[in-house]
N, C-alpha and C positions, 0 to 999 in steps of 0.2 A: 696929646700925650702930656701928662703932667710930670714935672721934674721934682725930685725930692729936694726939700729945703735942707738947711743945715741941721735941723732937729729931726731925729729919727724917733719913731713911735715904738714903744715896747709891745710886741705881739704876745698875746696870751691865748690859752686854750680853755674854753669854758664848756663843760658837758651840758647837754640839754636833755630834757625828758627825765626818765628815771635812771640816770647814769652817773658814774663817778670817774674821775681821772686818777689813775694810779701810776706811781713810779715803781716799777718792778724791782725787787731786790736782786742783787747780783747773783748769778749762778755760782754754785760751789765748785772750786777747783781743788779742794783738799777735803778729805774725810775728817771726821771728828778725831780719829786715831792718828792723824797727821800724815796719812798717805796722800802723796801728790797724784792727781789724776791727769792723764794725758789730755791735750786740748780737744781730742776727738770725743772724749767722754764728758758728759755733763750730767749732774744730778738736777732734774727739773725743779725749779723753785716756783711755788705758787703763792708767794707772799710779796707784799709791797706796802707802800705808804700812800694814803689818800692825799693827793695834791689839791684837788678841787672837787666840790660837790655841786650838782645842779641845784637850782633854786627849788625845783619840785621835790627833790629828796630832802633838802634842808628844811623845808616847811612841813614835811610829813612826819608826824610824831611816831609812826610805826618803825622808823629807821633810827637807830641810836648810834649812828656813825658820825664822826666829826673829821674835819680836816686834820691831817697828820697822824690819824690812827694807823696802826700797823694791822694789816688784814690778811686773811687767807681767802683766795678767790679761785673760781673755776675759770680757766683761760679759754674755754670753748668759744665764747662769744666776744672775747676781748679784741678790740680793734686797735692795732698799733698806730701811734701818732709819730710821724716823722717830723719832729719839731726841733729837738736838740740832739746832736750826734752822740753826746756822752750820757744821755738819759734814755732809759727804756720806758716810755710813757704809753699807757693803754687807756682807752675809754672802755669801761666795763659796765654792763647793766647791773643795777644795784641788786638784782635777784641773784647774781653770780658771786656776790660777796657772801661767803659762807661762815666766816668767823672773824671776830675782832679780838686782838690780843690786848688785854688790860692788866695793869698792875694794881693789886689791892692797895688801897690807901689806908 
């Protein structure tokens, strides 16, 4: 059994294959009109930010997504990552990324 030294290593999550790591946006608790929703009611949010991209996706010219892009994704195949309690992280197949939000420059 090895004991930990005084230096702790930073643990990271890196997607493999044709996958991306997404931080899901927070669920809405209020409508655009300002109506507060009870805790039992949530409007499902299918948007998030790309935290990490697998090397395979990064090197594939068919995918124009980059780290920190805000995206719309299909959550059907999303795998939750129990990594940080305050973040909702998911590993998602790149095929389930259906749109990228871009600002015109």
